[in-house]
C-alpha positions in Angstrom: 0.0 0.0 0.0 1.2 3.5 -0.8 0.0 6.7 0.9 -1.0 9.7 -1.2 -0.3 12.9 0.8 -0.8 16.7 0.4 2.3 18.1 -1.3 4.1 21.4 -0.4 1.6 24.1 -1.2 3.9 27.1 -1.4 5.5 29.6 0.9 3.3 30.5 3.9 0.4 28.3 2.6 -0.5 25.7 5.1 -4.0 24.5 4.1 -6.0 23.6 1.0 -9.4 22.3 0.1 -10.2 19.2 -1.9 -11.7 20.6 -5.1 -12.1 17.5 -7.3 -11.4 13.8 -7.3 -10.7 12.5 -10.8 -10.7 8.9 -9.6 -13.0 6.8 -7.4 -12.1 3.8 -5.2 -11.4 0.7 -7.3 -10.2 2.7 -10.3 -6.9 1.9 -12.0 -4.3 4.6 -12.0 -1.0 5.1 -13.8 2.2 6.6 -12.5 1.9 10.4 -12.5 -1.8 10.3 -13.5 -3.7 13.1 -11.8 -5.7 11.8 -8.8 -7.2 15.0 -7.4 -7.0 18.8 -7.4 -6.5 21.0 -4.4 -7.4 24.7 -4.1 -5.6 27.2 -1.9 -6.2 30.9 -1.6 -3.5 31.5 -4.2 -3.2 28.5 -6.6 -4.7 25.3 -7.8 -2.5 22.2 -7.1 -2.9 18.9 -9.0 -1.8 15.7 -7.1 -0.4 12.9 -9.3 -0.3 9.2 -8.4 3.2 8.2 -7.1 2.8 4.7 -8.4 0.7 2.5 -10.8 -2.0 0.5 -9.2 -5.6 0.8 -7.9 -7.1 3.5 -5.8 -8.0 1.5 -2.6 -9.4 4.3 -0.4 -10.2 8.0 -0.5 -9.5 9.5 3.0 -10.2 13.2 2.3 -13.4 13.9 0.4 -14.3 16.8 -1.9 -14.8 19.9 0.2 -12.6 18.8 3.1 -9.8 21.1 4.3 -6.4 19.4 4.6 -3.0 20.5 5.8 0.4 20.0 4.3 1.4 16.2 4.3 -2.1 15.2 5.3 -3.3 11.7 4.1 -5.4 12.0 1.0 -5.8 8.4 -0.3 -4.3 4.9 -0.3 -3.1 3.1 -3.5 -2.5 -0.6 -3.8 0.4 -1.1 -6.2 0.4 -3.4 -9.2 -2.9 -4.4 -10.9 -3.6 -3.6 -14.5 -2.6 0.0 -14.6 -0.2 1.3 -17.2 1.6 4.5 -17.8 -0.8 5.4 -20.7 -3.4 8.1 -20.0 -5.4 6.9 -23.0 -6.3 3.3 -22.3 -6.2 0.6 -19.6 -6.6 -3.1 -20.1 -9.4 -4.7 -18.2 -11.0 -8.1 -18.2 -13.7 -6.7 -20.5 -11.4 -5.1 -23.0 -9.6 -1.8 -23.2 -10.8 1.3 -21.4 -10.7 4.5 -23.4 -9.8 7.3 -21.0 -10.0 11.1 -21.1 -6.6 12.4 -22.3 -4.6 15.2 -20.7 -6.7 18.4 -21.3 -4.2 21.0 -20.5 -2.8 23.0 -17.6 -5.6 23.8 -15.0 -8.3 22.1 -17.1 -10.0 19.4 -15.1 -13.1 18.5 -17.0 -14.7 18.4 -20.5 -18.0 17.8 -22.1 -18.6 14.9 -24.6 -19.7 16.8 -27.7 -19.7 14.1 -30.4 -19.4 10.3 -30.7 -18.2 9.4 -34.2 -18.8 5.7 -33.5 -21.7 3.7 -32.1 -21.6 0.6 -29.9 -20.7 -2.4 -32.1 -18.9 -0.3 -34.7 -15.4 -1.4 -35.9 -12.5 1.1 -36.2 -8.8 1.2 -37.0 -6.0 2.3 -34.7 -5.9 6.1 -34.2 -9.3 6.6 -35.8 -11.2 9.2 -34.0 -13.8 7.8 -31.6 -15.2 11.0 -30.0 -14.7 14.7 -29.5 -14.5 16.5 -26.1 -15.1 20.2 -25.6 -13.3 22.2 -22.8 -13.6 25.8 -21.9 -10.9 26.6 -24.4 -10.4 24.0 -27.1 -11.9 20.8 -28.7 -10.1 17.6 -28.1 -10.5 14.6 -30.4 -9.9 11.2 -28.8 -8.3 8.5 -31.0 -8.7 4.8 -30.7 -5.6 3.3 -28.9 -5.8 0.2 -31.1 -7.9 -1.4 -33.8 -11.1 -3.1 -32.5 -14.8 -2.8 -31.8 -16.6 -0.3 -29.6 -18.3 -2.5 -27.1 -19.7 0.1 -24.6 -20.0 3.9 -24.4 -19.6 5.0 -20.7 -19.9 8.8 -21.2 -22.7 9.9 -23.5 -23.0 13.1 -25.5 -23.6 16.1 -23.2 -22.1 14.4 -20.1 -19.2 16.1 -18.2 -16.1 14.0 -17.7 -13.0 14.6 -15.5 -9.4 14.4 -16.6 -8.5 10.7 -16.6 -12.2 9.6 -16.6 -13.5 6.6 -18.5 -15.2 7.3 -21.9 -15.7 3.8 -23.3 -14.7 0.2 -23.5 -13.3 -1.4 -26.7 -12.5 -4.9 -27.7 -9.1 -5.0 -29.6 -9.2 -6.9 -32.8 -6.6 -6.6 -35.6 -9.1 -8.0 -38.1 -11.4 -5.0 -37.3 -9.1 -2.7 -39.2 -10.0 -4.0 -42.6 -13.4 -2.3 -43.1 -12.5 1.1 -41.5 -9.3 1.3 -43.5 -11.1 0.6 -46.7 -13.7 3.3 -45.8 -10.9 5.7 -45.0 -9.2 5.0 -48.3 -12.4 5.5 -50.2 -13.0 8.8 -48.4 -9.5 10.0 -49.1 -9.8 9.1 -52.8 -13.3 10.8 -53.0 -11.9 13.9 -51.4 -8.9 14.2 -53.7 -6.4 12.7 -51.3 -7.4 14.6 -48.2 -9.3 13.3 -45.1 -11.7 15.7 -43.5 -12.0 16.0 -39.7 -14.3 13.3 -38.3 -16.4 15.9 -36.5 -16.9 17.7 -39.8 -18.0 14.5 -41.6 -20.6 13.8 -38.9 -21.9 17.4 -39.0 -22.2 17.4 -42.8 -24.2 14.2 -42.5 -26.5 15.7 -39.9 -27.0 18.9 -42.0 -27.4 17.1 -45.3 -24.4 18.8 -46.9 -21.9 17.4 -49.3 -18.1 18.2 -49.2 -18.6 20.2 -52.4 -20.9 22.6 -50.6 -18.3 23.4 -47.9 -15.1 25.4 -48.2 -12.3 23.7 -46.2 -9.9 25.9 -44.2 -7.6 23.1 -42.9 -4.4 21.9 -44.4 -4.7 21.0 -48.1 -8.3 22.1 -48.0 -9.3 19.7 -45.3 -12.8 20.4 -44.1 -13.0 21.2 -40.3 -16.1 21.4 -38.1 -16.1 25.2 -38.1 -16.2 25.2 -41.9 -19.4 23.1 -41.9 -20.9 25.5 -39.3 -20.2 28.4 -41.6 -21.8 26.6 -44.5 -24.9 25.9 -42.5 -25.3 29.6 -41.6 -25.1 30.7 -45.3 -28.5 31.9 -46.6 -30.2 29.4 -48.9 -33.1 29.9 -51.4 -36.4 28.5 -50.1 -39.5 27.3 -51.8 -43.0 27.8 -50.4 -43.0 24.5 -48.5 -39.8 25.2 -46.5 -41.0 28.8 -45.8 -44.2 27.4 -44.3 -42.2 24.9 -42.2 -39.9 27.7 -40.9 -42.9 29.8 -39.9 -44.2 26.8 -37.9 -40.9 26.6 -36.0 -39.4 30.0 -35.7 -37.3 29.3 -32.7 -34.5 26.9 -31.9 -33.1 26.3 -28.4 -29.4 25.2 -28.4 -27.3 24.7 -25.3 -24.4 27.0 -25.1 -21.0 25.4 -25.7 -18.5 25.3 -22.9 -16.4 27.8 -24.8 -19.3 30.2 -25.2 -20.2 29.8 -21.5 -16.6 30.6 -20.5 -16.5 33.6 -22.8 -19.7 35.0 -21.3 -18.5 34.4 -17.7 -15.1 35.9 -18.2 -16.4 39.0 -19.9 -19.0 39.6 -17.2 -16.4 39.0 -14.5 -14.1 41.5 -16.2 -16.9 44.2 -16.1 -17.7 43.4 -12.4 -14.1 43.3 -11.2 -12.1 45.9 -13.0 -12.7 49.7 -12.9 -12.8 49.7 -16.7 -12.6 52.9 -18.7 -11.9 53.5 -22.4 -10.0 56.3 -24.1 -10.0 57.0 -27.8 -7.8 58.5 -30.4 -7.4 58.3 -34.2 -4.4 57.5 -36.3 -3.5 58.5 -39.9 -2.5 55.2 -41.6 -0.9 56.9 -44.6 2.8 56.2 -43.7 2.2 52.6 -42.6 0.3 51.8 -45.7 2.9 53.4 -47.9 5.7 51.6 -46.2 3.8 48.3 -46.4 3.1 48.7 -50.1 6.7 49.6 -50.9 8.3 46.6 -49.1 5.6 43.9 -49.1 6.9 42.0 -52.1 10.5 42.0 -50.9 9.3 41.1 -47.4 7.4 38.1 -48.7 10.2 37.0 -51.0 12.7 37.0 -48.1 10.6 35.8 -45.2 7.9 33.8 -46.9 5.1 35.6 -45.0 3.0 38.6 -45.9 3.6 41.9 -44.2 0.4 42.9 -42.5 -0.8 45.7 -40.2 -0.7 43.6 -37.0 3.2 43.6 -36.8 3.2 47.4 -37.0 0.6 47.6 -34.2 2.4 45.0 -32.1 5.7 46.9 -32.5 4.0 50.2 -31.7 2.4 48.7 -28.5 5.8 47.2 -27.4 7.3 50.7 -27.7 4.4 52.4 -25.8 4.4 49.8 -23.0 8.1 50.6 -22.2 7.0 54.2 -21.3 3.7 53.2 -19.6 4.5 49.8 -17.9 1.4 49.9 -15.8 -0.7 49.1 -18.9 1.3 45.8 -19.1 0.8 45.0 -15.4 -1.8 43.2 -13.3 -3.2 43.2 -9.8 -2.6 40.2 -7.6 -4.3 40.8 -4.2 -2.7 43.8 -2.7 0.2 43.9 -5.1 0.8 45.2 -8.6 2.9 42.8 -10.8 4.9 44.7 -13.4 6.0 42.6 -16.4 9.5 43.0 -17.8 8.3 41.3 -21.0 5.4 41.6 -23.4 3.3 38.5 -24.1 1.0 39.9 -26.7 -2.5 38.4 -27.0 -4.1 38.6 -30.5 -7.8 38.2 -30.3 -9.2 36.1 -33.1 -12.8 35.2 -33.9 -13.5 31.5 -34.9 -16.7 29.7 -35.8 -17.0 28.5 -32.2 -16.2 31.7 -30.4 -13.4 34.2 -29.5 -10.0 33.0 -28.6 -6.8 34.9 -27.7 -3.6 33.1 -28.7 -0.5 34.7 -27.2 2.8 35.8 -28.9 5.4 35.1 -26.2 8.2 37.7 -25.6 6.9 39.9 -28.5 9.2 42.7 -27.3 12.2 40.8 -28.7 10.7 39.9 -32.1 11.3 41.3 -35.5 8.5 42.2 -37.9 8.9 38.9 -39.8 9.0 36.8 -36.6 5.8 38.5 -35.4 4.0 37.9 -38.7 5.1 34.3 -38.8 3.9 33.7 -35.3 0.6 35.4 -36.1 0.2 33.1 -39.1 1.0 30.0 -37.1 -1.4 30.8 -34.3 -4.1 31.9 -36.7 -4.0 28.6 -38.6 -4.3 26.6 -35.3 -7.2 28.8 -34.2 -9.1 28.2 -37.5 -8.6 24.5 -37.2 -9.6 24.4 -33.5 -6.1 23.0 -32.6 -4.9 25.7 -30.2 -3.4 24.3 -27.0 -3.8 25.7 -23.6 -0.2 26.8 -23.7 -0.9 28.8 -26.8 -3.5 30.9 -24.9 -1.9 31.4 -21.5 0.4 34.0 -20.1 -0.8 37.1 -22.0 0.1 40.5 -20.5 -1.6 42.8 -23.1 -4.1 42.2 -25.9 -4.8 43.7 -29.3 -8.3 43.2 -30.8 -9.0 44.0 -34.5 -12.7 44.6 -35.0 -11.9 46.4 -38.2 -11.7 43.2 -40.1 -15.5 42.8 -39.5 -16.2 46.5 -40.5 -16.3 48.0 -37.0 -15.8 51.7 -37.1 -15.7 52.3 -33.3 -16.1 50.1 -30.2 -15.0 49.7 -26.6 -13.1 46.4 -26.1 -13.5 44.6 -22.8 -10.5 43.7 -20.7 -9.1 40.2 -20.8 -8.5 39.6 -17.1 -6.1 39.7 -15.3 -4.6 42.1 -17.9 -5.0 45.8 -17.4 -5.1 46.9 -21.0 -6.5 46.0 -24.4 -6.1 48.0 -27.7 -9.0 48.0 -30.1 -8.2 48.5 -33.8 -11.0 49.5 -36.2 -11.8 49.9 -39.9 -9.6 52.1 -42.0 -11.8 54.7 -43.6 -11.0 57.6 -45.9 -12.0 60.9 -44.2 -11.4 64.6 -44.9 -8.7 65.9 -42.5 -7.3 69.4 -42.0 -3.5 69.1 -42.7 -1.4 72.3 -42.6 -4.5 74.5 -43.3 -5.8 72.4 -46.2 -8.5 69.7 -46.3 -7.1 66.4 -47.6 -8.5 62.9 -47.8 -6.5 60.5 -45.5 -7.0 56.8 -44.5 -8.0 57.1 -40.8 -8.5 54.6 -38.1 -10.1 55.0 -34.7 -8.1 53.5 -31.8 -9.6 52.5 -28.4 -7.7 51.6 -25.3 -9.7 50.0 -22.5 -7.8 50.0 -19.2 -8.2 49.1 -15.5 -8.4 52.4 -13.7 -7.4 50.7 -10.5 -3.7 50.8 -11.6 -3.7 52.8 -14.8 -4.4 56.6 -14.5 -6.0 58.6 -17.2 -2.7 60.3 -17.9 -0.9 57.0 -18.5 -3.7 55.7 -20.7 -3.7 58.8 -22.9 0.1 58.8 -23.1 0.1 55.1 -24.2 -2.4 55.8 -26.9 -0.6 58.9 -28.1 2.7 57.0 -28.3 1.0 54.3 -30.4 -0.4 57.0 -32.7 3.0 58.7 -33.1 4.8 55.4 -33.9 2.2 54.5 -36.6 2.0 57.9 -38.2 5.9 58.0 -38.4 7.1 54.4 -38.4 10.7 55.7 -38.4 10.3 56.5 -34.7 10.2 52.7 -34.0 13.7 52.4 -35.6 15.0 55.4 -33.5 13.3 54.2 -30.3 11.5 57.6 -30.0 
């Protein structure tokens, strides 16, 4: 028998509360597989299994307060446990388990089953899809076989390391699925669409020819199908009558949408949020971009966009006004000596904010390449938790959707977010003459608890100056 005890919780932290047990007595566990999660007043701590075996007894239940080194559970060593977090052998077959979901993510919702009980499949063929607060996770088959039992049905919430299904391994079972996959790849011109997209197309009565794929080599993703279903379609008299008979549709919010709603409302309730505005003449940036865009692409293999200019301008301004790049932690202000730039991006399933790490050290080409990489992952729903964590400041570009003016909401715990908007030709008074210039409104929302009005205005003016005269970025002025 092996004791599982409360680990060191951190300096001056002596007590924690049991938040979640991912296993129950009798469950098999692998070495380093997460058993439970503890919450302190500062951090969340995951407790891994010290050995492989079976969970014999849970000593501290959910909600109990425990001190450092207190006994949490007892594990009997040995048994059928393995080091795999995907599957465990049992007398009835192989258990398909919830994979690692990402740092601090403890549960997910089963959104789709691609297979039914009794269906055969090949190794690594997708069995189901899980949805967390941030990303969708597809669960592949650990081996070829037959799905004998579904444990977690669509809509059910499962914890990290929880059981999803039981399969019966069978090498012979690969023949039919592999043939089906081969036919599908041939029919699609050599590309295999996402399983979730295939299922949704079948449900919506769409063919691949009716959907524009955004994945690699034109692979159709789930979001592409959702876009296609939202496109207006001509209707005859009969469908119009049917629509009038059913004018409403109730759909449960996805976990991502629920999280977006909660975080945005929490931001409004917690931060003393204000927004200040300015406008920038984009003439010089557009001229510089047009002059060098072909050479830039030829050398770096990536297009020169506006986001790298704005990222550079914000890096420059944050040096002068560091509180905009800071955050509040209890009674302390944490100033960042780096810039992890969040770039807000809209996807078919909701808003995500991938983060460019250490943007203050990056060149124009490095910024554009990272934006391209993260953008592709976002469109395919493949962003990891690491891709979206650690941001210190955010840029949101509502202009790509046609927005002329808006007040962006803070992305907590950050203290600043810059809103870009549509570039619009407007008459401007320049040196006593009225001329037409490409103008953009800028909006900086900030947390007034640590950023004063003077700092916010100074930040926005420095961004404006850097964009209206990009040479200032080279001179560090």
